[in-house]
C-alpha positions in Angstrom: -90.7 -5.9 -26.3 -91.4 -2.3 -24.9 -89.9 -1.0 -21.7 -93.2 -1.1 -20.0 -93.7 -4.8 -21.0 -90.2 -5.7 -19.9 -90.7 -4.1 -16.4 -94.1 -5.8 -16.0 -92.5 -9.1 -17.0 -89.6 -8.5 -14.5 -92.1 -8.0 -11.8 -94.0 -11.1 -12.5 -90.9 -13.2 -12.7 -89.5 -11.9 -9.5 -92.8 -12.6 -7.7 -93.2 -15.9 -9.7 -96.8 -15.0 -10.5 -96.6 -15.7 -14.2 -98.6 -18.5 -15.8 -95.9 -21.2 -15.7 -95.1 -21.1 -11.9 -98.0 -21.5 -9.5 -96.1 -23.7 -7.0 -95.5 -22.1 -3.6 -92.0 -23.5 -3.2 -90.7 -21.5 -6.2 -91.7 -18.1 -4.7 -88.7 -15.9 -4.4 -90.2 -12.6 -3.5 -93.8 -11.8 -2.5 -95.7 -9.3 -4.7 -95.0 -6.4 -2.4 -91.2 -7.0 -2.5 -91.2 -7.5 -6.2 -93.1 -4.1 -6.7 -90.6 -2.4 -4.4 -87.7 -3.7 -6.4 -89.2 -2.8 -9.7 -90.1 0.6 -8.5 -86.4 1.1 -7.4 -85.2 0.0 -10.8 -87.6 2.3 -12.6 -86.4 5.3 -10.5 -82.7 4.5 -10.6 -81.9 2.6 -13.8 -84.7 3.4 -16.2 -85.3 7.1 -15.2 -83.4 8.3 -18.3 -84.1 5.3 -20.5 -85.6 7.4 -23.3 -82.5 9.7 -23.4 -80.2 6.8 -23.6 -82.2 5.2 -26.4 -82.2 8.5 -28.3 -78.4 9.0 -27.9 -77.3 5.4 -28.7 -79.9 4.1 -31.1 -81.1 7.0 -33.2 -80.0 7.4 -36.8 -77.6 10.5 -37.2 -76.6 12.5 -40.1 -73.0 12.1 -41.2 -71.4 15.6 -41.3 -68.4 15.8 -43.7 -66.0 18.7 -42.8 -63.5 19.8 -45.3 -63.4 20.2 -49.1 
């Protein structure tokens, strides 16, 4: 699942607007609140996601020092 799909899914789950929950008593956040929280997460936590992904998950060459 891509980052964009994950963020979209998070927003749907927080607002409980996904296909499995249409009952009013299960609503945790309204759509506006869920969007505000997801926007905050994108700005604070996922701002440098591509950099972290590159640093920790990219293949690296093994450099051998010595003779």
